[in-house]
N, C-alpha and C positions, 0 to 999 in steps of 0.2 A: 495536414499533420494529425495523427491520431491523438485524440484526448482521452485520458484515462484518469479516473478517480479511484483511489484505493481507500476504502472505508473500514474503520475499526471503531471500538469504543472509545479508547483513551487517546488514540493517535500518538502514542509514545514509544511503541515497540514495533509490532508486526507490520502495520501499514507504512510506517517510515522506512523499515528495512526493504519491504517490497517496492516502494517507490524508488528507493536508492538503486536496487537491483535493476529495475526496468529502465531507469535513466542510464545506467552503466551499459546495458545491453544495446540500446538504441538511442543515441542523442537527439534523434528527430521526433521522439515521442514527446507529447506534452503531458507529463505526469503530475498529478496532484495527490495529496493524502489529506484525510480529515477524520474526525471522530464524532460520534454521536454525543459524547460527553468528554471533551478533550481534556487532557491532563495539562499541568502548568508548564511542563517541559518534556523534551525527549529524554528517554531513559539513558543515563550515562552508560549502562552496560550494553544497550543497543548500539550506541555510538562506538564503544570499545570494540564490540565483536565485528562491526562493519569495517572499522578502520583496519583490522587484521587482514581483511581482503582488499584493502586499498580504496574503500568507498567512504567518503566523508559525508556524514549526515549531521555533523555537529552544528550546522547552522540552521537546521530545520526547527520549526516551531509548530507545535500542535495547533490545529485549526478546527473550527466548528464546521460540521457539514452544512450548517445554515448558510454560510457564505457562498456555497456552490449550487444551491437549489434552483437558481434562475439560469444557470449555465448549462450548456449542451456538452455531452460526452459521448464518445463512441462506446465506451465501456465504463460501467460502474462495477467495481469488484470488491466484495466484502471479504474480510480475512478472519472474521470471528463470528460466531453464531449469534451473539448479542446484536451486533451491527446488522446482520442479515435479517433478524426478526424485527428490528426496529428501524430498518431502512426507511427514511422519509420519502415522500412523493416529490419528485423532481418537476419543476415547472418547465425547465429546459428539456430539450430532446435528449433521451438516453437510447443509444443504438441497441446495446446489449447489456444484460446484467449477468453476473457470474459470482459464484461463492467458491472460494478456495480457503477452507478453514485451517487454522493452526492453533496448537496449544498456545496459552499465554505464558511466556517465559517469566513475566513479572510476578506470577503466582508461585514461582519456585522458592522453596525455603531451604535452609541448611547453611553450609559453609559458603564462602564467597567462590570458592573453586567449583563446588557443585552448582551453584546458580549460574555461574559464567558458562559451565558446560551445558546447561539447559538452553541459555541464550544462543550458544553456538549450534546446538542441535536444531533449534527452531530456525535460526538464521540459515542453516544449510538446507532445511526443508523448503523454506521460502525461496532460496536461490533456485533449487532444483525445479520447483513447481512453476515459478515464473519464468525461468529459462525455457521450459517446455511450452508455456503459454506464448512467449514471445517468438519462439522459433517455429512453432506449428500453428497455433490458433491464429495469431495475428497475420502470419504470412498466408495461411490457407484461406482466411476470409477477405484478404486484400486490404485490411484496415490501414496498412501503412500508406496507402494511396488515397484514403478516404478523407474528406474534409467536411465537417459539420459546421453550419453557421453558428456563431456565438450568440447566445440569447442575450438580450439587453434588458 
């Protein structure tokens, strides 16, 4: 089973949406998400816009990347520039690292309608980029058949 860690700063929007999409694309992936400075909860707007597409991330909880540093992953994917720049060193095996950056919809200001539109725009970008990653990169590299030992 391919193990993937999606890393962001707050682990409240982008990384949660990306993890939700990857799980929906392939239930055989072992997908986790974490933040370098995790928020207290997942953004209610992220939950709302994902639910519009039938993906439930309402039970997700932001996690610190520290809990994953000893584990092995086939992929560690950063989805924001801050996480890419401050990505810690993993003691477990990391097969590949990848950066797929997105704007932070949590920084949007204005009316609720405008803010939700920004969340939808970023959600749709995440969906497209991670669908491409899943259907081309994972299949091309054969990672769906790869098994890494779990670090203890």
